[in-house]
Phi, psi and omega in degrees: 000131185287131178082000180284139179291131182236158178292150180206185181288136180221137178104196182057041177249138181288128178240147179238130174242125186256156173060039170279150185258128175277115184278313185206147176243125178241089184294329181293334179255359185055051184231137170245129175261119185239133179271117179126174182273135178251126181290152178115171180264176179298143179065022173276160174279142180229134176257125180244127179213170179294148180284148178273330179271149180274128180294153179298146180096344177267121183264128178257135182292132179278138179270130181266124178254119182291143179269175180297321179296319180293323178294319180294323180289329181280338183299312179295327179294322178292320180294322179291327180290330181288330182286000000 
């Protein structure tokens, strides 16, 4: 029948879960203890890497870029300091 929903392949799509917390590393047992849900079924492969996004609560220092006015105001002060 044309247009009828039929069964098909489902799953095997890469999913990303961010900002999970690594609780403990046990190298002698080859075990990582992770707080949170990990996508996938049992005995699937999992890639663990650092997050690209910064978690909330982490403050990043803002970089100050001087403007033309600030540079012009600083020029006479630099000349006076050299004398």
